[in-house]
Backbone as ProteinMPNN parsed JSONL, in Angstrom:
{"seq_chain_A": "AMCVHSMSEFQNEDGEVDDPVLEGVEIACIAWFTGELAIRLVATPCQKKFWKNPLNIIDFVSIIPFYA", "coords_chain_A": {"N_chain_A": [[-7.859, 32.683, -3.188], [-9.783, 34.014, -1.654], [-9.673, 36.603, -2.614], [-10.344, 36.269, -5.262], [-13.113, 35.756, -5.009], [-14.27, 38.278, -4.914], [-14.06, 39.275, -7.491], [-15.839, 40.187, -10.39], [-15.637, 38.653, -12.741], [-15.591, 36.097, -12.056], [-17.942, 35.343, -10.788], [-21.326, 34.26, -10.563], [-24.713, 35.016, -11.389], [-25.865, 35.293, -8.924], [-23.886, 36.346, -7.461], [-22.216, 34.502, -6.336], [-19.431, 32.297, -6.239], [-18.92, 29.615, -8.308], [-16.739, 27.729, -8.592], [-15.483, 24.792, -7.892], [-12.827, 24.035, -7.571], [-11.438, 26.343, -6.643], [-12.8, 26.623, -4.301], [-11.982, 24.401, -2.872], [-9.243, 24.925, -2.704], [-9.218, 27.232, -1.112], [-10.366, 26.191, 1.279], [-8.443, 24.242, 1.898], [-6.152, 25.833, 2.433], [-6.913, 27.541, 4.436], [-7.454, 25.689, 6.513], [-4.763, 24.752, 6.774], [-3.555, 27.107, 7.707], [-4.909, 27.598, 9.987], [-4.329, 25.284, 11.524], [-1.561, 25.749, 11.775], [-1.404, 28.073, 13.195], [-2.714, 27.321, 15.632], [-1.002, 25.373, 16.6], [1.344, 27.082, 16.995], [0.167, 28.636, 18.948], [-0.33, 26.822, 21.075], [2.251, 25.92, 21.546], [3.648, 28.105, 22.459], [5.59, 29.725, 24.918], [4.654, 31.94, 26.342], [1.674, 33.345, 26.488], [0.969, 36.01, 26.547], [2.917, 37.409, 25.289], [2.862, 36.234, 22.717], [0.398, 37.166, 21.617], [1.01, 39.844, 21.511], [2.656, 40.148, 19.435], [2.561, 41.502, 16.264], [2.482, 40.088, 13.835], [1.315, 37.621, 14.461], [-1.239, 38.481, 15.262], [-2.143, 39.46, 12.804], [-2.242, 37.029, 11.373], [-4.252, 35.735, 12.793], [-6.415, 37.467, 12.384], [-6.759, 37.269, 9.623], [-7.719, 34.714, 9.31], [-10.207, 34.57, 10.675], [-12.433, 35.834, 8.945], [-13.202, 33.623, 7.311], [-14.45, 31.782, 9.059], [-16.415, 33.265, 10.136]], "CA_chain_A": [[-9.237, 32.441, -3.466], [-10.788, 35.043, -1.109], [-9.665, 37.719, -3.516], [-11.179, 35.827, -6.483], [-14.566, 35.888, -4.657], [-14.546, 39.616, -5.075], [-13.9, 39.655, -8.796], [-16.995, 39.946, -10.974], [-15.466, 37.664, -13.775], [-15.739, 34.692, -11.508], [-19.145, 35.293, -10.015], [-22.459, 34.039, -11.33], [-25.79, 36.013, -11.276], [-26.169, 35.37, -7.498], [-22.713, 36.85, -6.78], [-21.515, 33.33, -5.69], [-18.345, 31.664, -7.067], [-19.161, 28.218, -8.374], [-15.623, 26.931, -9.047], [-15.173, 23.899, -6.77], [-11.37, 23.907, -7.309], [-11.155, 27.472, -5.832], [-13.364, 26.545, -2.941], [-11.171, 23.425, -2.329], [-7.954, 25.544, -2.332], [-9.512, 28.127, 0.003], [-10.535, 25.378, 2.561], [-7.125, 23.701, 2.214], [-5.237, 26.91, 2.913], [-7.539, 27.944, 5.786], [-7.099, 24.609, 7.454], [-3.356, 24.667, 7.032], [-3.123, 28.228, 8.486], [-5.597, 27.415, 11.306], [-3.489, 24.337, 12.245], [-0.306, 26.302, 12.089], [-1.629, 29.05, 14.288], [-3.088, 26.577, 16.835], [0.195, 24.839, 17.041], [2.14, 27.999, 17.485], [-0.433, 29.072, 20.177], [-0.12, 25.78, 22.149], [3.622, 25.758, 21.923], [4.327, 29.317, 22.996], [5.827, 29.741, 26.382], [4.028, 33.023, 26.988], [0.609, 33.775, 25.697], [0.881, 37.523, 26.408], [3.971, 37.817, 24.247], [2.365, 35.764, 21.536], [-0.681, 38.018, 21.186], [1.531, 41.195, 21.239], [3.363, 40.09, 18.171], [1.711, 41.895, 15.222], [2.25, 38.928, 12.852], [0.382, 36.725, 14.996], [-2.508, 39.109, 15.262], [-2.513, 39.44, 11.324], [-2.662, 35.645, 11.076], [-5.594, 35.448, 13.457], [-7.535, 38.342, 11.747], [-6.903, 36.852, 8.334], [-8.472, 33.416, 9.346], [-11.5, 34.983, 11.095], [-13.556, 35.936, 7.991], [-13.596, 32.339, 6.819], [-15.225, 31.202, 10.08], [-17.504, 34.212, 10.415]], "C_chain_A": [[-10.198, 33.397, -2.855], [-10.804, 36.271, -2.07], [-10.526, 37.497, -4.763], [-12.753, 36.035, -6.319], [-15.053, 37.245, -4.869], [-14.533, 40.107, -6.584], [-15.182, 39.21, -9.581], [-16.941, 38.919, -12.155], [-15.727, 36.264, -13.368], [-16.939, 34.439, -10.842], [-20.316, 34.961, -11.118], [-23.527, 35.135, -10.981], [-26.104, 36.292, -9.813], [-24.958, 36.1, -6.767], [-21.901, 35.804, -6.108], [-20.514, 32.871, -6.738], [-18.662, 30.157, -6.975], [-18.018, 27.278, -8.773], [-15.247, 26.058, -7.771], [-13.621, 23.757, -6.469], [-10.989, 25.197, -6.353], [-11.599, 27.368, -4.46], [-12.485, 25.487, -2.205], [-9.77, 24.087, -1.878], [-8.158, 26.444, -1.162], [-9.678, 27.325, 1.261], [-9.205, 24.73, 2.925], [-6.234, 24.664, 2.9], [-5.793, 27.372, 4.29], [-7.294, 26.898, 6.778], [-5.786, 24.508, 7.872], [-3.0, 25.868, 8.036], [-3.721, 28.16, 9.92], [-4.75, 26.486, 12.14], [-2.16, 24.938, 12.715], [-0.42, 27.335, 13.228], [-1.973, 28.424, 15.608], [-1.962, 25.961, 17.402], [1.191, 25.727, 17.671], [1.554, 28.52, 18.803], [-0.215, 28.144, 21.313], [1.335, 25.673, 22.561], [4.322, 27.008, 22.54], [4.5, 29.3, 24.489], [4.997, 30.886, 27.144], [2.924, 33.589, 26.004], [0.502, 35.276, 25.553], [1.752, 37.951, 25.303], [3.533, 37.362, 22.843], [1.344, 36.733, 20.953], [-0.26, 39.511, 20.979], [2.273, 41.36, 20.066], [2.353, 40.485, 17.085], [1.481, 40.815, 14.162], [1.336, 37.914, 13.276], [-1.056, 37.19, 14.984], [-2.921, 39.157, 13.765], [-2.947, 38.084, 10.989], [-4.016, 35.238, 11.589], [-6.583, 36.218, 12.697], [-7.757, 37.792, 10.278], [-7.687, 35.535, 8.307], [-9.838, 33.687, 9.84], [-12.547, 35.002, 10.164], [-14.071, 34.62, 7.489], [-14.608, 31.736, 7.774], [-16.428, 32.018, 10.414], [-18.467, 34.195, 9.363]], "O_chain_A": [[-11.287, 33.621, -3.385], [-11.852, 36.879, -2.287], [-11.279, 38.353, -5.227], [-13.507, 36.387, -7.226], [-16.268, 37.391, -5.008], [-14.954, 41.227, -6.872], [-15.589, 38.052, -9.487], [-17.971, 38.373, -12.552], [-16.032, 35.379, -14.167], [-17.063, 33.345, -10.291], [-20.257, 35.318, -12.295], [-23.179, 36.104, -10.307], [-26.555, 37.387, -9.474], [-25.057, 36.411, -5.581], [-20.972, 36.133, -5.37], [-20.717, 33.031, -7.942], [-18.688, 29.523, -5.92], [-18.267, 26.165, -9.237], [-14.77, 26.571, -6.759], [-13.191, 23.432, -5.363], [-10.27, 25.018, -5.37], [-10.978, 27.886, -3.532], [-12.254, 25.653, -1.007], [-9.253, 23.792, -0.8], [-7.325, 26.436, -0.256], [-9.153, 27.752, 2.289], [-8.853, 24.659, 4.102], [-5.602, 24.31, 3.896], [-4.999, 27.55, 5.214], [-6.921, 27.246, 7.899], [-5.495, 24.241, 9.039], [-2.285, 25.685, 9.022], [-3.114, 28.601, 10.895], [-4.453, 26.781, 13.298], [-1.692, 24.704, 13.829], [0.437, 27.399, 14.109], [-1.56, 28.945, 16.644], [-1.852, 25.957, 18.628], [1.833, 25.377, 18.661], [2.322, 28.829, 19.714], [0.06, 28.59, 22.427], [1.655, 25.388, 23.715], [5.435, 26.928, 23.061], [3.604, 28.886, 25.224], [4.708, 30.799, 28.338], [3.185, 34.168, 24.95], [-0.002, 35.769, 24.544], [1.371, 38.769, 24.467], [3.816, 38.059, 21.869], [1.489, 37.079, 19.781], [-0.991, 40.312, 20.397], [2.557, 42.478, 19.636], [1.323, 39.817, 16.994], [0.366, 40.672, 13.658], [0.604, 37.367, 12.452], [-1.976, 36.412, 14.734], [-4.093, 38.875, 13.516], [-3.984, 37.948, 10.34], [-4.792, 34.529, 10.949], [-7.609, 35.632, 12.353], [-8.879, 37.871, 9.778], [-8.304, 35.268, 7.277], [-10.706, 32.952, 9.368], [-13.548, 34.32, 10.383], [-15.272, 34.489, 7.254], [-15.6, 31.193, 7.288], [-17.398, 31.478, 10.946], [-19.456, 34.926, 9.42]]}, "name": "protein", "num_of_chains": 1, "seq": "AMCVHSMSEFQNEDGEVDDPVLEGVEIACIAWFTGELAIRLVATPCQKKFWKNPLNIIDFVSIIPFYA"}
């Protein structure tokens, strides 16, 4: 859904995407990935090792734009 937001075919005159299905899919996916990251963060035995793993950093960085 985030990629579709950048495609001109799916944007209206204001540059916004008005498809509620895509918006719903995006919100559901972000909620799922946020929950998954939060559970892994709480369950990890070592916070330092968790944040040194590149895959965890990628997950965190991919979620941030939605909230920013």
